C-alpha positions in Angstrom: 12.3 -17.0 10.0 11.4 -16.5 6.3 7.8 -15.4 7.1 9.0 -12.9 9.7 11.4 -11.4 7.1 8.6 -11.2 4.6 6.4 -9.4 7.1 9.1 -6.9 7.9 10.0 -6.2 4.3 6.2 -5.9 3.4 5.7 -3.5 6.3 8.7 -1.4 5.1 7.4 -1.3 1.5 3.9 -0.2 2.7 5.4 2.4 5.0 7.6 3.8 2.1 4.6 3.9 -0.2 2.7 6.0 2.4 5.7 8.2 3.0 6.3 8.8 -0.7 2.6 9.6 -1.4 2.2 11.7 1.8 -0.9 9.7 2.8 -1.5 7.6 5.9 -2.4 4.0 5.4 -5.3 3.0 7.7 -4.4 0.3 10.2 -1.0 1.4 11.3 1.7 -1.4 11.1 -0.8 -4.0 10.0 -2.1 -1.7 7.2 1.5 -1.1 6.1 2.1 -4.9 5.9 -1.1 -5.4 4.0 -0.3 -2.6 1.6 3.2 -3.9 1.1 1.9 -7.4 0.3 -1.0 -6.4 -2.0 1.2 -3.6 -3.6 3.9 -6.1 -4.3 1.4 -8.5 -5.9 0.0 -5.6 -7.9 3.4 -4.3 -8.9 4.4 -7.8 -10.0 1.4 -8.1 -12.2 2.0 -4.8 -13.8 5.8 -4.7 -14.0 7.0 -8.2 -13.5 9.7 -9.2 -11.1 12.8 -7.2 -12.1 15.4 -5.4 -9.9 16.7 -6.4 -6.5 14.8 -9.0 -4.5 14.7 -8.8 -0.7 12.6 -11.0 1.4 10.8 -12.5 -1.6 9.8 -9.1 -3.0 11.1 -7.5 -6.1 11.7 -4.1 -4.5 11.1 -1.6 -7.3 7.8 -3.1 -8.7 6.7 -3.7 -5.1 7.1 -0.1 -4.1 5.5 1.2 -7.3 2.6 -1.2 -6.8 2.2 -0.1 -3.2 2.2 3.5 -4.2 -0.6 2.8 -6.7 -2.5 0.9 -4.0 -2.1 3.7 -1.4 -3.3 6.3 -3.9 -6.4 4.2 -4.9 -7.3 3.5 -1.2 -6.9 7.1 -0.2 -9.1 8.2 -3.1 -11.8 5.7 -2.2 -11.7 6.7 1.5 -11.9 10.4 0.6 -14.9 9.7 -1.6 -16.6 7.7 1.1 -15.9 10.5 3.6 -17.4 13.1 1.2 -20.5 11.1 0.7 -21.0 10.8 4.5 -20.6 14.5 5.0 -23.0 15.3 2.1 -25.6 13.1 3.7 -25.5 15.0 7.0 -25.8 18.4 5.4 -28.7 17.5 3.1 -31.4 18.1 5.7 
């Protein structure tokens, strides 16, 4: 039951990060879960594990780390999209 709880909490953290930044996370629910897990790890590295802990995640650092992750991923995807568009119009 613990792993299911972690998946649910990770998905909610990723969803909140996307909601707070106003950017969609690629991959839907799976993308939210991945963003929640990686963002929690990133937030833990940067901020430590303080604040309330739910499902094995320190919520505040996890959300902040997920927001940073979503912003980085959306920036990278935007740059990749711009490069593809420039390649088509260069003829």
